[in-house]
C-alpha positions in Angstrom: -25.1 11.6 2.6 -25.2 14.6 0.3 -25.4 13.7 -3.4 -22.2 14.8 -5.3 -22.2 15.5 -9.0 -19.7 14.6 -11.7 -17.6 17.6 -12.7 -17.9 19.1 -16.1 -14.6 17.6 -17.4 -15.7 13.9 -16.6 -16.3 13.1 -20.4 -13.0 14.5 -21.2 -11.4 12.3 -18.7 -13.2 9.1 -19.7 -12.2 9.9 -23.4 -8.6 10.4 -22.3 -8.5 7.2 -20.4 -10.0 5.2 -23.3 -7.4 6.7 -25.7 -4.7 4.9 -23.6 -6.1 1.5 -24.5 -8.2 0.8 -21.4 -11.5 -1.0 -21.0 -14.2 0.7 -18.8 -14.9 -1.3 -15.7 -18.4 -0.9 -14.2 -18.1 -1.7 -10.5 -21.2 -2.2 -8.1 -21.5 0.1 -5.3 -22.1 -2.7 -2.8 -19.0 -4.9 -2.5 -17.9 -7.8 -0.2 -16.2 -6.3 2.8 -13.7 -9.1 3.6 -11.2 -8.2 0.8 -10.9 -4.6 1.8 -10.7 -5.5 5.6 -7.8 -8.0 4.7 -5.8 -6.1 2.3 -6.7 -2.3 2.3 -4.6 -1.1 5.3 -5.6 0.3 8.7 -6.2 3.9 7.4 -8.9 2.7 5.0 -10.4 0.0 7.0 -11.5 2.2 9.8 -13.4 4.4 7.5 -15.3 1.7 5.6 -19.2 1.8 5.7 -20.1 -1.8 6.7 -23.4 -3.6 6.5 -24.7 -7.1 6.1 -27.1 -8.9 3.8 -30.0 -11.3 4.7 -27.5 -14.2 5.1 -25.3 -12.3 7.5 -22.4 -11.7 5.0 -20.4 -8.6 5.5 -20.9 -6.1 2.8 -19.7 -2.4 2.3 -20.0 0.6 0.3 -17.3 0.7 -2.3 -14.3 2.5 -0.5 -11.9 2.2 -3.6 -11.8 0.6 -7.0 -8.5 -1.3 -7.1 -9.6 -4.4 -5.3 -13.1 -4.7 -7.1 -11.4 -4.2 -10.6 -9.2 -7.1 -9.7 -12.0 -9.2 -8.5 -14.0 -8.5 -11.5 -11.1 -9.4 -13.7 -10.7 -12.8 -11.9 -14.3 -13.6 -12.0 -14.6 -12.8 -15.7 -11.6 -15.1 -16.4 -10.2 -12.5 -18.8 -6.8 -13.0 -20.5 -3.8 -10.6 -19.9 -2.4 -8.1 -20.2 -5.6 -5.9 -20.0 -5.9 -2.4 -18.9 -9.0 -1.1 -17.0 -10.2 2.6 -16.5 -12.9 3.5 -14.0 -14.7 6.6 -12.8 -17.2 6.6 -10.0 -18.1 7.3 -6.4 -16.3 6.0 -3.3 -17.5 6.2 0.2 -15.4 6.7 3.3 -16.2 7.8 6.8 -15.0 11.1 8.4 -13.1 12.3 5.3 -12.4 16.0 5.3 -14.5 17.5 2.5 -17.3 14.8 2.6 -17.8 11.1 3.0 -18.8 10.5 -0.7 -16.5 11.6 -3.6 -15.3 10.6 -7.2 -12.2 8.7 -8.1 -11.0 7.8 -11.5 -8.0 5.7 -12.5 -6.3 3.0 -14.6 -5.3 -0.6 -13.5 -2.7 -2.4 -15.6 -3.0 -6.1 -15.1 -0.6 -8.8 -16.6 2.2 -6.7 -18.2 5.1 -8.8 -17.6 7.7 -5.8 -18.4 7.2 -4.3 -14.8 9.6 -1.6 -15.4 7.7 -0.4 -18.6 4.4 -0.9 -16.9 5.7 1.2 -13.9 6.9 4.0 -16.2 3.6 4.0 -18.0 1.5 4.3 -14.8 3.4 7.4 -13.8 3.2 8.9 -17.4 -0.4 8.3 -17.7 -1.3 9.7 -14.3 0.9 12.8 -15.0 -0.4 13.1 -18.7 -4.1 13.0 -17.5 -3.3 15.7 -14.8 -1.5 17.7 -17.3 -4.5 17.6 -19.7 -7.0 18.6 -17.0 -4.8 21.1 -15.5 -2.8 22.7 -18.2 0.2 24.7 -17.2 0.2 23.5 -13.6 3.5 22.7 -12.0 3.2 19.0 -10.9 5.5 17.5 -8.3 6.0 13.8 -8.5 7.3 11.7 -5.5 8.4 8.0 -6.0 9.2 5.3 -3.4 9.6 1.7 -3.5 8.2 -0.8 -1.2 10.4 -3.7 -2.4 13.7 -1.6 -1.8 12.5 -1.2 1.9 11.7 -5.0 2.2 15.1 -5.8 0.6 17.0 -3.5 3.3 15.0 -4.9 6.1 15.6 -8.5 5.2 19.4 -7.7 4.7 19.6 -6.5 8.3 18.9 -10.0 9.5 15.8 -9.3 11.7 13.5 -12.1 12.7 10.6 -12.7 10.3 8.0 -11.2 12.7 9.9 -7.9 13.0 10.3 -7.7 9.2 6.6 -8.2 8.8 5.9 -5.5 11.3 8.2 -3.0 9.8 6.9 -3.8 6.3 3.4 -3.4 7.4 4.3 0.1 8.9 5.9 1.4 5.7 4.1 4.4 4.7 3.1 5.5 8.1 6.0 7.6 9.3 5.1 7.8 12.9 4.4 4.1 13.4 7.6 3.2 11.6 9.6 5.6 13.6 8.3 4.1 16.8 9.2 0.6 15.8 12.7 1.5 14.8 13.2 3.3 18.1 12.0 0.3 20.0 14.5 -2.0 18.1 17.4 0.3 19.2 17.4 -0.8 22.7 16.8 -4.1 24.5 13.2 -4.6 25.6 12.3 -5.7 29.2 9.9 -8.6 29.3 6.3 -7.8 29.7 5.5 -11.5 30.6 3.6 -11.8 33.9 4.6 -14.1 36.7 2.0 -16.8 36.3 1.4 -20.1 34.8 0.5 -18.5 31.6 3.6 -16.2 31.8 6.0 -19.3 32.3 4.4 -21.1 29.3 5.0 -18.1 27.2 8.5 -17.6 28.3 9.2 -21.2 27.7 7.9 -21.0 24.2 5.8 -24.2 24.7 3.1 -23.4 22.1 1.2 -26.8 22.5 0.9 -26.5 26.4 0.1 -22.8 26.0 -2.8 -23.5 23.6 -4.2 -26.0 26.0 -4.1 -23.7 28.8 -5.7 -21.0 26.7 -8.5 -23.4 25.5 -9.2 -24.3 29.1 -9.6 -20.6 30.1 -11.7 -19.8 27.1 -14.0 -22.7 27.8 -14.3 -21.6 31.7 -15.1 -18.0 30.6 -17.5 -18.9 27.8 -15.2 -16.9 25.5 -14.6 -19.8 23.1 -17.8 -19.7 21.2 -17.1 -16.0 20.3 -13.4 -16.1 19.6 -12.2 -15.2 16.2 -8.8 -17.0 16.6 -8.1 -20.4 17.8 -6.2 -21.2 20.9 -3.1 -22.3 18.8 -3.1 -19.0 16.9 -3.3 -17.1 20.1 -0.5 -19.0 21.6 1.6 -18.6 18.5 1.1 -14.8 18.6 1.9 -14.4 22.3 5.2 -16.4 21.9 6.2 -14.4 18.9 5.4 -11.1 20.6 7.5 -12.1 23.5 10.5 -13.0 21.2 10.1 -9.9 19.2 10.3 -7.8 22.5 13.8 -9.2 23.2 15.2 -8.4 19.7 17.6 -5.6 19.5 19.2 -4.1 16.4 23.0 -3.8 16.4 24.4 -0.3 16.3 25.5 -0.9 12.7 22.1 -2.3 11.6 20.2 0.6 13.4 22.6 3.2 11.7 22.0 1.6 8.2 18.3 1.5 8.6 18.2 5.2 9.7 20.5 6.2 6.9 18.4 4.4 4.2 15.0 6.0 5.4 16.8 9.6 5.3 17.8 9.0 1.7 16.1 11.7 -0.4 17.3 12.7 -4.0 16.1 13.6 -7.4 15.2 10.6 -9.4 18.1 11.3 -11.7 20.5 10.6 -8.8 18.5 8.0 -7.0 20.3 4.9 -8.5 23.8 6.2 -7.6 22.6 7.2 -4.2 21.2 3.7 -3.6 24.4 2.1 -4.9 26.6 4.1 -2.5 24.2 3.2 0.4 24.3 -0.6 -0.2 28.1 -0.5 -0.7 28.6 1.5 2.5 26.2 -0.4 4.6 27.3 -3.9 3.2 23.8 -4.8 2.1 22.8 -6.8 -0.9 19.6 -5.3 -2.5 19.8 -7.5 -5.5 16.8 -7.8 -7.7 14.9 -4.9 -6.0 17.6 -2.4 -7.0 17.9 -4.0 -10.5 14.2 -3.3 -11.1 14.4 0.1 -9.6 17.1 1.0 -11.9 15.3 -0.4 -14.8 12.3 1.6 -13.9 14.2 4.8 -13.8 15.6 4.1 -17.2 12.2 3.5 -18.6 10.8 6.8 -17.0 13.6 8.7 -18.6 13.2 6.9 -21.9 9.5 8.3 -21.9 10.7 11.8 -22.1 10.2 12.8 -18.4 12.7 15.0 -16.7 14.1 12.9 -14.0 15.7 15.8 -12.1 12.3 17.3 -11.5 11.0 14.0 -9.8 11.7 13.1 -6.2 12.7 9.8 -4.9 12.4 9.3 -1.2 13.4 6.0 0.5 10.9 6.5 3.4 8.0 7.3 1.0 5.1 4.7 1.0 1.4 4.9 0.8 -1.0 3.8 3.6 -2.5 0.7 1.7 -1.3 -2.8 2.6 -1.3 -4.3 -0.9 1.7 -2.5 -2.5 4.7 -4.5 -3.4 7.0 -2.3 -5.4 6.6 1.2 -6.9 4.6 3.7 -5.0 4.1 7.3 -6.1 2.0 10.4 -5.7 1.5 13.4 -7.9 0.5 16.9 -6.4 0.2 20.5 -7.1 0.2 23.4 -4.4 0.5 21.0 -1.5 -2.6 18.7 -2.6 -2.2 15.1 -3.7 -4.1 14.7 -6.9 -3.0 11.2 -7.9 -1.6 8.2 -6.2 -0.7 4.7 -7.0 1.8 1.7 -7.2 2.5 -1.9 -7.9 0.5 -4.7 -6.2 2.0 -8.0 -7.7 0.8 -10.3 -4.7 -2.8 -9.3 -4.6 -4.2 -11.1 -7.6 -3.4 -14.6 -6.2 -4.5 -13.5 -2.8 -7.8 -12.6 -4.2 -8.2 -15.9 -5.9 -6.3 -15.8 -9.3 -4.9 -19.3 -10.2 -1.6 -17.7 -11.4 0.4 -14.8 -10.6 -0.6 -11.6 -12.5 1.8 -8.5 -12.2 -0.3 -5.4 -11.6 0.1 -1.7 -11.3 -2.2 1.2 -11.2 -3.2 4.7 -9.9 -6.2 6.7 -8.9 -7.0 10.3 -9.4 -8.8 12.4 -6.8 -11.4 14.1 -8.8 -12.7 16.6 -6.1 -9.0 17.9 -5.6 -8.7 18.2 -9.4 -11.9 20.2 -9.6 -10.7 22.6 -6.9 -7.6 23.1 -8.6 -9.3 23.9 -11.8 -11.6 26.3 -10.2 -8.7 28.0 -8.6 -7.0 28.5 -11.8 -10.2 29.8 -13.5 -10.5 32.4 -10.7 -6.8 33.3 -10.6 -6.3 32.1 -7.0 
């Protein structure tokens, strides 16, 4: 790897983050790989630099900061609310412009007023960018994972399909393929065999016994990452999901929701109208969305210049609510969102609300250089 240098505005950025009541987090470059492989999302997982220690434990070069900041907070048994700032290198394979680059950001842990914390995350990201790129016209795009989950749940889909759709949120192509497959009845792909008959019957116990026997006979059992019971359950679930079909009304509602795109100033009214027309109860998700919009407006931001898109997500699996990106001239300079479930999944003994964002330092440097040269 070619060494990269901190830009000349690094000290200014560190001071600006400290002025926002943050504590500097020092994160080791070498990290346990499992948390990233479990939670980071397919787009990031396939680009992680993996290695092992002498005990055979999977390790990786730090691919992002959010997960290790949270792990450090849990290990330190620090009270909340607490805000962390970071600035350092991350490492990802096959990234355009290089595999090693700098990120900075703020993680806000334990603030129970989630609407206020969400609004502050957006304001801090925009404020830092405004300081580093004065006079730049920034575009802010906002989405909401929780709203999408509420709509999917309201359509009455099986839990397996809900999980699949939610997992695909943020990947427009994958989500479109799943929705189209739900629009028409699926033909069974179960083969005509003893295995196929067991799958079709949904007999998980007998199917698991059959799979265990085959695994023993082929010698595969000693290398399997899943048990016969897990494999049997997944096969039965997959077959059931293939038979699922969205009604015309539900399909139209989902397509309509994902097409919604409005200035943030009109987003709550747009969502109210959609929910009423579709006969869906979005409940707490819409209430939190409305509270967040109110808080963003109270911060002095011009809601009419921000964009809300129902289909907008970010390709990381740990988001649970707000997601947002801030860009300029077609380049994404900052991105973040809310990830309330992650702290307990990482080992916290109690639920800790969390929201944060990262800044792409190399892209900010490119934008600064372009302004200085007049391009």
